[in-house]
C-alpha positions in Angstrom: -21.6 -19.9 98.6 -24.8 -20.2 96.6 -25.4 -22.8 94.0 -25.3 -20.2 91.2 -21.9 -18.9 92.4 -20.5 -22.4 92.5 -21.8 -23.1 89.0 -20.3 -19.9 87.7 -16.9 -20.7 89.1 -17.1 -24.3 87.7 -18.0 -22.8 84.3 -14.8 -20.7 84.5 -12.7 -23.8 85.3 -14.4 -25.7 82.4 -13.5 -22.9 80.0 -9.9 -22.8 81.2 -9.4 -26.6 80.7 -11.2 -26.4 77.3 -8.7 -23.7 76.2 -5.8 -25.8 77.3 -7.2 -28.8 75.4 -7.3 -31.0 78.5 -10.9 -31.8 78.3 -13.7 -31.1 80.7 -13.0 -32.0 84.4 -15.4 -34.4 86.1 -17.2 -32.2 88.6 -20.7 -32.3 90.0 -22.9 -29.2 89.4 -25.0 -27.7 92.1 -28.7 -27.0 91.2 -30.4 -24.0 92.7 -33.1 -25.1 95.1 -35.6 -22.4 94.2 -36.5 -20.3 91.2 -34.9 -16.9 91.2 -37.1 -13.9 91.7 -35.8 -12.2 88.5 -37.0 -15.2 86.5 -40.5 -14.9 88.0 -40.6 -11.2 87.2 -39.5 -11.9 83.6 -42.1 -14.7 83.2 -44.9 -12.5 84.6 -43.8 -9.6 82.3 -43.4 -11.8 79.2 -46.2 -14.4 79.5 -48.8 -12.3 81.3 -48.0 -8.8 80.0 -47.6 -7.3 83.5 -45.6 -4.1 84.1 -42.8 -4.2 86.7 -44.7 -1.8 88.9 -47.7 -4.1 88.9 -45.6 -7.2 89.8 -43.8 -5.5 92.7 -47.1 -4.1 94.1 -48.7 -7.6 94.4 -49.6 -8.4 98.0 -51.2 -11.5 99.7 -53.8 -12.8 99.2 -54.2 -10.9 95.9 -51.4 -12.8 94.2 -52.7 -16.3 95.0 -53.2 -18.0 91.7 -56.9 -18.4 91.0 -58.2 -21.5 89.3 -60.1 -19.5 86.7 -56.8 -18.5 85.1 -56.8 -14.7 85.4 -55.9 -12.2 88.1 -56.8 -8.5 88.7 -54.0 -6.0 89.0 -53.8 -2.3 89.7 -52.7 -0.5 86.6 -50.5 2.5 86.3 -51.7 6.1 86.7 -51.2 9.2 88.8 -54.2 8.6 91.1 -53.7 4.9 91.8 -54.5 3.6 88.3 -57.3 1.4 87.1 -57.8 -2.3 87.8 -57.4 -4.6 84.9 -57.9 -8.4 84.5 -54.9 -10.3 83.1 -54.9 -13.9 82.0 -52.2 -16.1 83.6 -51.0 -18.8 81.2 -49.1 -22.0 82.1 -45.5 -20.7 82.4 -46.4 -17.6 84.4 -48.6 -19.7 86.7 -45.9 -22.4 87.2 -43.3 -19.7 88.1 -45.7 -18.2 90.7 -46.4 -21.6 92.2 -42.7 -22.5 92.4 -42.0 -19.2 94.2 -45.0 -19.7 96.5 -43.6 -23.2 97.4 -40.2 -21.7 98.0 -41.5 -19.0 100.3 -43.6 -21.5 102.3 -47.0 -20.2 101.1 -47.0 -17.0 103.3 -50.2 -15.3 104.2 -49.1 -11.7 104.2 -46.5 -9.5 102.5 -45.3 -9.0 98.9 -44.9 -11.7 96.3 -41.5 -10.4 95.1 -39.2 -9.6 98.1 -35.9 -7.9 98.4 -32.9 -9.2 100.5 -34.6 -7.8 103.7 -37.9 -9.7 102.9 -39.5 -6.4 102.2 -41.2 -5.1 99.1 -38.9 -3.7 96.4 -39.7 -0.5 94.6 -40.4 -0.6 90.9 -37.1 1.1 90.3 -35.0 -1.6 92.0 -36.9 -4.7 90.9 
């Protein structure tokens, strides 16, 4: 089981003992080893103002965090959209860097991946 699943089950046990008035059991929590992809999507959408379609369309090496603090993304539109430059602030950059470290700094493929390591669609992100 994953760390998140174990933590959810431990939270249910904690709630059960709290309702009985027995106090909280002494258990050790598992900590997830990597940032979740939904958190990265949320950080990029909230802190950088990116649309979900723009996030799931990022490919290498386009999504490598530049030192100048901004990144060019392909906007929405019927014919491929227009490019726009978006500033990446601290939290969004930190989320991307954590995800890159987790993925082992790949040289090709999408930034956000589905279970099969492929690119998700904007409808399933």
